[in-house]
C-alpha positions in Angstrom: -43.2 7.2 28.4 -43.2 7.9 32.4 -45.4 9.2 34.5 -45.1 12.6 34.9 -47.4 12.5 38.7 -44.8 11.1 41.2 -45.7 8.5 43.8 -44.8 9.4 47.3 -44.4 7.4 50.6 -43.7 8.4 53.7 -41.5 7.4 56.7 -43.9 5.0 57.8 -43.6 3.4 54.6 -39.9 2.8 53.9 -38.3 0.1 53.9 -34.1 -1.3 53.6 -33.6 -1.2 49.4 -36.3 1.0 48.9 -35.3 3.7 46.4 -36.1 7.8 47.0 -35.5 10.8 45.2 -34.3 13.2 47.4 -33.1 17.1 46.6 -33.0 15.5 42.9 -30.2 12.9 43.9 -31.3 9.2 43.9 -30.5 7.1 47.1 -31.3 3.8 48.2 -32.5 3.4 51.8 -29.3 1.2 53.6 -30.8 1.5 57.3 -33.5 3.5 59.1 -34.6 3.7 63.1 -37.1 5.6 64.4 -36.4 7.8 67.5 -38.9 9.3 69.9 -37.1 11.4 72.2 -39.4 13.0 75.2 -41.7 15.7 74.6 -40.5 16.1 70.9 -41.9 14.9 67.6 -40.7 11.2 66.3 -37.7 11.7 63.9 -36.4 9.0 61.5 -32.7 8.5 61.2 -31.4 7.1 57.6 -28.4 5.8 56.5 -28.4 6.6 52.1 -26.6 5.6 49.7 -26.4 7.5 46.7 -26.6 5.4 43.7 -25.3 8.0 41.3 -21.9 9.0 43.0 -21.6 5.7 45.3 -21.4 7.4 48.7 -23.0 7.1 51.8 -24.4 9.6 53.7 -26.7 9.8 57.3 -30.1 12.0 57.3 -32.4 12.8 60.4 -36.2 13.8 59.1 -39.1 14.3 60.9 -41.7 11.0 60.9 -44.3 11.8 58.6 -41.7 13.7 55.6 -42.8 12.4 52.6 -40.1 11.2 49.4 -40.4 10.7 45.7 -40.4 6.8 45.4 -38.2 5.9 42.8 -38.9 3.1 40.8 -35.9 1.1 39.3 -36.5 -1.3 36.3 -33.9 -4.5 36.5 -32.7 -6.3 33.7 -30.7 -9.7 33.4 -27.1 -9.2 32.5 -23.8 -11.2 32.4 -20.6 -9.8 33.2 -18.2 -9.6 31.1 -14.8 -8.4 31.5 -13.5 -4.8 33.2 -11.1 -2.3 31.2 -9.4 0.3 33.9 -12.4 1.9 35.7 -15.0 0.6 33.3 -17.1 -2.7 33.6 -18.7 -4.1 30.6 -21.7 -6.4 31.2 -24.3 -8.1 28.4 -27.7 -8.1 28.4 -28.7 -11.1 27.8 -31.7 -10.9 25.4 -30.4 -8.5 23.2 -26.4 -9.2 23.7 -25.8 -4.9 23.9 -23.0 -4.3 25.9 -23.3 -1.9 28.5 -20.3 -0.2 30.0 -20.6 0.8 34.0 -18.1 2.8 36.0 -16.6 1.3 39.4 -18.6 3.4 41.4 -21.7 1.6 40.4 -19.5 -2.1 40.6 -17.7 -1.4 43.8 -19.8 -3.7 46.2 -20.5 -6.2 43.9 -16.8 -6.6 42.7 -16.0 -9.4 45.6 -18.2 -11.9 44.5 -18.1 -11.1 40.6 -16.1 -13.5 38.2 -16.9 -13.5 34.4 -20.1 -14.9 33.1 -21.9 -14.7 36.7 -25.2 -13.2 35.6 -26.5 -10.2 38.0 -29.6 -7.7 37.5 -28.4 -4.1 36.3 -30.3 -1.7 38.1 -32.2 1.4 35.7 -33.4 4.5 36.8 -35.3 6.9 33.7 -33.3 4.5 31.6 -29.9 5.8 33.3 -27.6 2.6 35.0 -27.3 3.5 38.3 -26.1 0.0 40.1 -26.2 -3.6 39.9 -27.8 -6.2 42.1 -26.4 -9.4 42.8 -28.1 -12.9 43.0 -28.7 -13.9 47.0 -25.8 -16.3 46.6 -22.7 -16.8 44.4 -21.0 -20.0 43.8 -16.6 -19.1 43.8 -14.1 -21.4 44.1 -11.2 -21.7 47.2 -7.4 -20.4 46.1 -6.1 -20.9 49.6 -6.8 -21.7 53.1 -5.3 -24.4 56.0 -5.3 -27.6 55.7 -8.4 -29.6 56.0 -8.2 -32.2 58.9 -10.1 -35.4 58.6 -13.3 -35.7 61.0 -13.3 -31.7 60.8 -17.2 -31.4 60.8 -19.3 -27.8 59.3 -19.9 -27.2 62.9 -16.1 -27.9 64.7 -14.8 -24.2 63.9 -13.9 -22.0 61.4 -10.5 -20.9 59.2 -9.9 -17.8 56.9 -10.2 -18.7 53.1 -9.3 -16.6 50.0 -12.0 -17.3 47.4 -10.8 -16.7 43.5 -12.1 -13.0 43.4 -9.7 -12.1 46.2 -12.6 -12.0 49.1 -11.5 -13.6 52.7 -14.5 -15.4 54.4 -14.5 -18.0 57.3 -14.6 -21.3 56.6 -15.4 -24.7 58.4 -12.1 -26.4 58.7 -13.0 -29.2 56.4 -12.8 -26.8 53.3 -9.7 -27.0 51.1 -8.2 -25.2 48.2 -9.8 -26.1 45.3 -13.3 -26.4 46.7 -16.4 -24.6 45.5 -18.6 -23.0 48.2 -21.8 -21.1 48.1 -21.7 -17.5 49.8 -24.4 -15.4 50.7 -23.8 -11.7 48.9 -25.7 -10.2 51.3 -23.7 -11.0 54.5 -20.4 -12.5 52.9 -20.5 -15.6 55.3 -20.0 -19.3 53.9 -23.5 -21.1 53.1 -22.2 -24.4 52.2 -19.7 -26.5 50.2 -20.9 -27.4 46.9 -20.3 -31.0 45.9 
């Protein structure tokens, strides 16, 4: 059963990643800035992602504006496969399969391969998105040649990973190597032995 009294937060309490309900829509705060201009009242400029439809919007509100805090439930899942625009996840406890439309998976796809674990985000039992671990391991499919003596600090080159994602890697990385990638920034972290 859900709490009928909505928990409210104001602009001073928001953080990146906070999920709020505005005008009946569910938004995740991507970024925000407090703005104070001259003698006018302070404002907050927010960049929001609509969790149900996938698009982003910008919104400016007066400082102190209150929002309904949307508490998301997280459920551990495993990515199985996709069929057209549906992506299938499996609950790791019940083995139940959950289909998700592409709009909920789009940002995760460059880091996701079959069998990877992630968390399904639910709001009142409605799937609204996924959250990846902070780092994933992916195999390098294509990159320039590695040169003996190159170290991690000597320079960078582009590398295409098994999911199709292209990142900058150190010069000593070769095709077939496995690398750890930060899913928040898309940056190379380290070579996996």
